[in-house]
N, C-alpha and C positions, 0 to 999 in steps of 0.2 A: 645810477644804481648805488645804493649804499652797501658797503661791505661789513661783514661781521667784525667784531673787535674783541680782543682779549688783553690781558696784562702783558707788558713787555718782560717783566721780571717778577720774582717772588718777593713778598713782603710779609712781615708778621708783627704781632703785638701780644701783650699779656695784660690781663686785668681781671676784674671780678664781674660777674653777671649782675644786672640790675635787680632781678628778682631772687635768684638763687644765692647770691652773695659768695659764690664759689669762684676761686681763681681758675682761669681758663686761658689757654694759648690758642690764638687764631692765626692761621697762615692763609694768605691769598696767593693763588698760583695760576699761571697761564693754563688754558684748556683748549682742546681741539675744537674745530668748527662744529656747530650743531650740538655742542655739549650742553649749553645753557649754564645756569648757575647751579652748582652741585655742592651740597654740604657732605663732608666725609667725617664721621665720628672716629677720630684716631684713638680714643680711649676705649673703644669696644673691639672685641674680636672680629676679625674680617673687615674692619673699617667700613661699616655699612654706608651706602650712599642714600642721600635724601635729596631728591630733585626739588628745586625751589619753584614749584608750580602751584597754581590755585587748586588743582585737584588734590594736592597733598595737605591742604589746611584741615586741621582737626580740632582746633580750639582757638578762642580769641579773647580769653579773660585777661585784660590788661596788657596783652601782647598777642602777636600772631605766632601760632605753633604749626610746624610741619611734621608729618610722620610718614615714614616709608621704610620697608625692610626691617621692621621691628625696632626702629630707632626714631628718636625725635630731636628736634631743635626748636627753641622758642625765643621770642624777642629778637626776631631776625629782621624786623622792619627798618631799623636804622641803617644797617649794613646794606640791605636791599635798596634803600632809598639812594644811598651814595652810588652804588653800582648803576642804578638807573640813570641818575643825573650825569654820570660820566660816560654813559653809552656803552657799557660793557655787556656784550652778549654772552660770553663764555668765560667762566671762572670756576676753579676748584677752591672751595673753602674748607680747609682742614681745621677741625675744631676738636679740642681735647675735653669737651664737656657738652652739656645740653644747651648752653646759652652763650652767645658772644659776649665779650666784655662790654660793660656800659661806657667805659672811658669818660667822656665829658657829658654824657646824658643826651647827646644829640647825634649828628652824623658827620660833624666837621673833621674828626680824627680819621674816620674811615675814608672820607673824601680826600684828605691829604695823603693818606697811605696809597690810595689808587693813583693819585697824581704823581707821587714819588716813584711808584713802580713803573709808571708809564702805561699808555694804552696804544695798542698797535692794530692796524687793519689785518684781516685774514683773507685768504683767497676763496671766499664764498659769499654770495649775496645774502644780505640780511633779510630776514622775514620781519616785516613791519605789520603790526596789528592795526589796520585802518578801520576805525569804527564808522560804519555807514548807516546806522540807525540809532534810535534812542534806547539805551538800557537804563533801567531805574529800579532801585530797591528802596522800600520804605520801612521804617521801624514800626513795630506792632502798635505803638501808641499813636502813630500818625503825626508825630512832631519832628521826626528825623528822616532824612533821606540822603541818597547819593545817586548820581546819574552820570552817564557818559553820553556825550553827543558828538556828532561829526565835527572835526576841526583839523585844519592843516597845520599841525604842530602838536605840542603837548602843553596844556594849560590846566591849572587847578584853581578853582574859586571855592572858598569855604567860609561858611558862617558858623562861628562858635557861639553857643548860648550857655552861659553859666549864671546861676541865680545869685551868686555872691556879688555884692555891690562893688567889690574891688575889681572884678573882672568884667561881668556883664556880657554884652554882645560885642564880638570882635569879627572883623571881616578881612580876609586876605584874598588877593587875586594876582596870580603870577604866571607868566609864561616861563616854562621850565627850561632854561638853558644852563650850561655849566657855570657861567659867570653869575647869573642871577641866583642860582641855587647856592653857590658858595657864599655870596654876599648877604642874601636875604632869608635863606631857609636853613642851611646846614648848621648854623650856630644855635638854633632854637632848641631849648632843652625840654625834657619831659617835666610834668608838673604834678604836685601833690598838695592836698589840703592837710594841714598839720593834725587836725582832729581825726583824720582817717588813717594816719600812719600806723598806729598801734594795731588797729584792726587788720590792716593789710599784712603786717608782719606775722600776726597770728595765723593768717591764711597761707603763710609761706611766700608772701610777695613783698617786693621792695627791700629785700634783705641787703642788697648791695647799694641801696640809695643813700646818698649823703648830700649835704648842703652844697657840695662841689659839683654834683652831677644832676641835681633835681632842683627846680625852682619851687620853693615852698611858701605857702601863704597861710595866714590865720585871720581871725576877725579884726586884727589891728593893722595888718598890712603884710608886705613881703618880708621874708626872713633873709633874703639875699638879693643882690643887685641883678636886675633884668638885663638881658642882652638887647631886647626890644620892648617897647611899651606893650605891644601886642604879641608877646612871645608865645602865648598859648595857641593862638590860631595858626601861627607859623609852624609850630611843632605838629599840629594836626595835619597841615599840608605835607610836612615831611613824612608823616606816617602814611598818608594816602599815596605818595609817590613810591614808597617802599612796598605797600600792599599791591599796588597796581603792577609793579614789576613781576608779580607772580603770573601775570597774563603774558608778558613779553615786552618788547619795545613797542610802544603804542603811539598812534596819532589819534588824539581825541581831546575833548575838553571835559574835565571832571568837575561837576558842580555838586556841592554837598552842603547840608545843613545839619550840624550837631552829630555828624557821623563818627563812628569809631571802628575798631578792627572788625567787629562782627559784620556790620553793613558793608564796609570796604571789601572784605573778602567774599561776601555773598555776591557783590557786583562782579568781582574778579572771576568768580566761578562761572557766572552766567556768560561773560564774554569769552572766557577760556573755552567753555564747552562748544561755542559756535565756531571757533577757529582751530579745533583739534579733534 
């Protein structure tokens, strides 16, 4: 029997949001059994709670957005990814704005925060979402998909397809354990095409992005040093791990081709509905 887990102690950080560019304080705190992951907006009256579940996903433009009780949080996938990899069932996430800090543009800082706080077992059996049939969601154009199939563990296989010759087709396939995640996935940063940055910022997106937290490319090459030659697909896997945590702690193999937050969370909603 696996027991539920929470943090041993509180831990916090301050930074700016990737899209909002606004400074925000984030605190991770222990939570009671069966709480799940809960965001609390400390900047709003009555500190509204937003449960990190697939049912609360309301938008997926360049990030995953959750809404509940008249409040929202977005770009939660990097934090959720680290919580998933560390096996945290219950955690109170107190946040002083709409968006967690981007920090290094990946999940390694969140992972290290959780490790520093410590993870402890609780006196309640863990509910594991064991996928026992095939779930699949396809993109409207028929070129993208994501699926979950039965598997004794948690594995993600992802094919990334980018028309730019610098990137092309990348493939990643990882069994998700804490060690593998820390070494192979958590340092992979989000990505941007230099020609798109001005348009994104006019849309109010990427305002907190810098060369320190985003890998940027143009037609001549990369503007910064990569952590991995295939950093793009590794970050895609990082995002999948975060979006799938909106279902719960899962046993399955996720297989995806050119998927993004929209398809990820559609899949999460389908599985979540069958288990809740």
